[in-house]
C-alpha atoms as one frame of an Amber mdcrd trajectory, in Angstrom:
protein
 268.762 254.374  99.485 268.801 250.660  98.726 267.866 248.063 101.360 269.089
 244.473 101.027 266.589 242.174 102.782 267.341 238.483 103.295 265.770 235.438
 104.885 266.952 231.859 104.636 263.314 230.757 104.964 263.053 231.359 101.209
 265.346 228.365 100.665 264.691 226.228 103.727 261.411 226.468 105.699 258.519
 228.642 104.502 255.742 227.498 106.837 256.726 229.714 109.770 255.870 233.121
 111.183 259.415 234.254 110.409 258.828 233.753 106.692 255.537 235.639 106.913
 257.279 238.525 108.692 259.971 238.557 105.979 257.360 238.807 103.213 255.439
 241.478 105.144 258.670 243.464 105.492 259.264 243.408 101.741 255.647 244.393
 101.089 255.986 247.241 103.577 259.114 248.664 101.947 257.564 248.461  98.485
 254.551 250.565  99.475 256.321 253.788  98.492 258.937 254.767  95.920 261.342
 256.374  98.393 263.691 253.368  98.583 264.890 250.467  96.459 264.639 246.898
  97.764 266.808 243.933  96.801 266.018 240.477  98.147 268.438 237.636  98.944
 270.673 237.071  95.905 269.257 239.846  93.723 272.183 242.195  94.371 273.613
 244.441  97.059 272.364 247.497  98.927 273.344 250.324 101.240 271.858 248.687
 104.359 271.623 244.956 105.087 268.565 243.603 106.931 268.169 239.924 107.832
 265.336 237.946 109.411 267.301 234.704 109.874 270.636 233.736 111.335 272.304
 230.855 109.564 275.412 230.835 107.332 273.723 232.881 104.604 273.224 235.712
 107.126 276.928 235.846 107.995 278.036 235.406 104.371 275.765 238.058 102.870
 276.317 240.457 105.756 280.119 240.357 105.753 280.454 243.413 103.441 278.033
 245.607 105.387 279.997 246.375 108.540 278.356 249.306 110.330 275.098 248.884
 108.409 273.769 245.478 109.450 270.240 245.110 110.861 268.835 241.902 112.314
 265.201 241.357 113.298 265.178 238.976 116.275 262.210 236.650 115.842 263.910
 233.896 117.833 265.284 233.988 121.377 266.909 231.200 123.420 263.565 230.294
 125.055 262.088 229.589 121.609 263.687 226.115 121.628 261.711 225.082 124.719
 258.999 222.649 123.661 259.980 223.010 119.996 262.682 220.391 119.523 263.528
 217.054 121.163 266.303 217.327 123.762 265.841 221.097 123.967 267.448 221.158
 127.441 270.668 219.910 125.899 270.396 222.415 123.033 269.560 225.439 125.182
 273.089 226.581 126.225 274.376 226.177 122.668 271.371 228.091 121.351 271.984
 230.930 123.795 275.669 231.136 122.853 274.910 230.963 119.123 272.214 233.637
 119.252 274.541 235.946 121.158 276.947 235.734 118.189 274.053 236.376 115.791
 272.909 239.455 117.722 276.453 240.809 117.984 277.089 240.410 114.246 274.374
 243.013 113.655 274.966 246.698 114.263 271.319 247.030 115.236 268.993 244.320
 116.538 265.286 244.943 116.125 263.394 243.550 119.114 259.814 242.819 118.075
 258.607 242.886 121.686 259.776 243.966 125.151 260.408 240.313 126.028 262.695
 239.924 123.004 264.637 243.032 124.010 265.126 241.586 127.486 266.210 238.221
 126.052 268.816 239.855 123.801 270.270 241.724 126.777 270.339 238.547 128.887
 272.603 236.813 126.349 275.175 239.543 127.042 275.248 240.607 123.384 276.986
 243.933 122.800 274.716 245.507 120.186 272.307 248.388 119.758 268.659 247.382
 120.269 265.657 249.126 118.720 262.090 248.000 119.389 259.844 247.801 116.304
 256.866 245.444 116.067 255.536 243.433 113.149 253.053 245.218 110.851 249.500
 243.990 110.285 247.654 244.242 106.961 243.893 244.233 107.738 242.996 244.416
 104.038 244.698 241.051 103.431 243.018 239.214 106.292 239.509 240.702 106.221
 236.981 237.913 105.905 234.554 237.607 103.003 231.524 235.378 102.584 232.951
 234.004  99.361 236.179 232.847 101.037 234.234 231.606 104.062 231.812 229.458
 102.060 234.481 228.086  99.747 236.841 227.099 102.581 234.083 225.533 104.686
 233.022 223.441 101.729 236.640 222.365 101.245 236.911 221.380 104.930 233.525
 219.621 104.976 232.006 222.069 107.465 228.408 223.238 107.174 227.377 226.891
 107.126 225.812 226.923 110.590 228.579 225.143 112.530 230.719 227.140 114.965
 234.401 226.792 114.021 237.270 227.207 116.477 240.669 227.685 114.865 244.191
 226.916 116.032 247.242 227.959 113.985 250.882 227.020 114.320 253.471 224.297
 114.109 252.374 220.989 115.617 254.507 220.929 118.747 254.115 221.230 122.509
 255.164 224.899 122.619 252.197 225.876 120.472 249.698 224.315 122.895 248.312
 221.803 120.400 247.450 219.267 123.091 245.604 221.893 125.125 243.639 222.797
 121.986 242.631 219.146 121.639 241.562 219.075 125.305 239.209 221.988 124.612
 237.865 220.235 121.517 237.065 217.168 123.592 235.212 219.280 126.165 233.207
 221.257 123.574 231.959 218.630 121.087 229.239 220.942 119.725 231.878 223.019
 117.883 234.281 222.127 115.081 237.984 222.530 115.889 240.420 223.105 113.032
 244.201 223.100 113.506 246.017 224.742 110.585 249.725 223.994 110.503 252.251
 221.256 110.091 255.846 220.425 110.913 258.249 222.430 108.743 261.173 220.816
 110.591 259.781 217.297 110.125 261.049 214.637 112.571 263.149 217.258 114.383
 259.930 218.674 115.834 259.097 217.926 119.460 256.396 215.311 120.185 255.838
 213.829 116.719 254.634 210.409 117.881 252.787 211.635 120.976 250.839 214.421
 119.277 250.052 212.311 116.198 248.460 209.808 118.554 246.395 212.577 120.166
 245.054 213.606 116.768 244.326 209.981 115.871 242.203 209.600 119.010 240.483
 212.969 118.668 236.738 213.135 118.101 234.979 213.743 114.777 234.775 217.469
 115.584 238.566 217.851 115.053 240.089 218.626 111.657 243.816 218.789 110.968
 244.626 220.623 107.749 248.361 220.010 107.577 250.754 222.668 106.328 248.955
 225.665 104.807 250.518 228.164 102.422 250.448 231.840 103.305 248.193 232.499
 100.305 245.580 230.083 101.699 245.495 231.531 105.214 242.974 234.377 104.568
 240.408 231.726 103.588 241.164 229.698 106.742 240.526 232.751 108.933 237.350
 233.532 106.983 236.045 230.020 107.664 236.543 230.393 111.436 234.390 232.008
 114.132 236.939 232.027 116.955 240.668 231.531 117.394 242.334 229.908 120.374
 246.019 230.693 120.720 247.199 228.455 123.579 250.939 228.793 122.857 253.243
 228.578 125.876 255.976 230.871 124.511 255.826 233.629 121.910 257.531 236.885
 121.040 255.258 238.914 118.739 253.118 236.210 117.100 251.523 237.040 113.764
 248.764 234.403 113.603 246.534 235.843 116.369 246.904 239.349 114.927 245.963
 238.046 111.483 242.918 236.324 112.977 241.971 239.505 114.841 242.341 241.475
 111.596 239.949 239.023 109.925 237.308 240.101 112.433 237.024 237.149 114.816
 237.644 237.021 118.588 240.984 235.616 119.743 241.625 233.991 123.129 245.293
 233.986 124.155 247.007 232.007 126.854 247.812 234.351 129.739 251.618 234.446
 129.577 254.016 237.232 130.635 255.080 238.045 127.063 251.705 239.503 126.146
 251.385 241.612 129.279 254.346 243.718 128.180 253.663 243.483 124.430 250.050
 244.529 123.949 249.000 248.102 124.639 245.277 247.314 124.321 243.091 244.736
 126.110 242.982 241.142 124.865 241.065 238.015 125.858 243.148 235.582 127.883
 242.794 232.213 129.586 245.018 231.085 132.429 244.495 227.347 131.977 242.624
 224.757 129.934 239.487 225.055 132.080 239.318 228.768 131.300 239.824 228.101
 127.578 236.893 225.667 127.724 234.637 228.074 129.638 235.428 231.043 127.397
 234.927 228.969 124.237 231.554 227.746 125.491 230.576 231.313 126.331 231.461
 232.410 122.797 229.086 229.777 121.436 226.155 230.669 123.666 226.407 234.401
 124.410 226.034 236.738 121.429 226.941 239.794 123.506 230.161 238.194 124.727
 231.019 237.232 121.143 230.442 240.789 119.913 232.700 242.161 122.639 235.366
 239.688 121.546 235.213 241.067 118.000 235.502 244.634 119.296 238.568 243.688
 121.356 240.185 242.180 118.248 239.562 245.347 116.229 241.194 247.491 118.905
 244.120 245.111 119.483 245.527 245.418 115.963 245.620 249.235 115.972 248.962
 249.000 117.793 250.540 247.390 114.725 249.758 250.090 112.166 251.893 249.415
 109.100 252.409 253.071 108.214 253.845 253.926 111.616 256.085 250.845 111.593
 257.366 251.766 108.136 258.277 255.275 109.317 260.308 253.818 112.162 262.131
 251.419 109.840 263.031 254.156 107.361 264.261 256.346 110.224 266.498 253.493
 111.397 267.949 252.953 107.919 268.634 256.669 107.532 270.485 256.734 110.864
 272.811 254.015 109.572 273.450 255.932 106.368 274.578 259.034 108.283 278.389
 259.163 108.637
């Protein structure tokens, strides 16, 4: 069996979770010799599996009728707080994504919220729920990576580092992260991420001004390559993930796999997604209080690490691979 995996992020925008998920998918399929994998323009396969939804998706998928799989990383609500004039774009986005979902014979919903969103577009397609895999061995922190990255960032060994990861836009909660940094000046706050979509990103001028006025305890790394991210996680002691809308975000799971506590914003998506407990804050005040507690209470910090270790067990790569192979085999059956 040969699986043809594509993602337009390889040609367009690499600094996104979608591109990471695409690379993780390829890595997952290559772990055993039971299937052959072709990527983008390398050839053709028996089953077509796409992570993105632009013209390349429709062009490459046209010959695979009955055997097209699409992983839905994006739903109509994903445009909220991501692009300027998103209210104008929303109905067109919903219509366009319905066509994308319907072009596939099977849509993979990476979370219960994504499954619901696909159904709400009215798309007539089969939906299967399979999450994103996590590779703990990639993200596990080491002292070597920690010391090297801290030196690169100009952070001393004994400073407490709070990490934020994601595109610099309102949806990701960047401004809330900066509010916490202002309230907790005794810690260093590092935001890793940039603007893959450049001036099309929401809040360019406004958020740039917030960073310009931020205190000396704030560091903005700019866009980071996927290969550099393990070192960023190793340099951190805590992650805040204040995003206002997500589906099955990879960054907090990667941070949890590195061994640090993660504090999520308390949003409905996570309540249906995560099977195990997770740390959550309902507002900026709670983010501030929980961050301060992490700095001062060793027992609370240790519990946060334990919660992270348990959280990622839901995303076991071997189990996810079995489910993917089973799906492909079902499409191969006449």
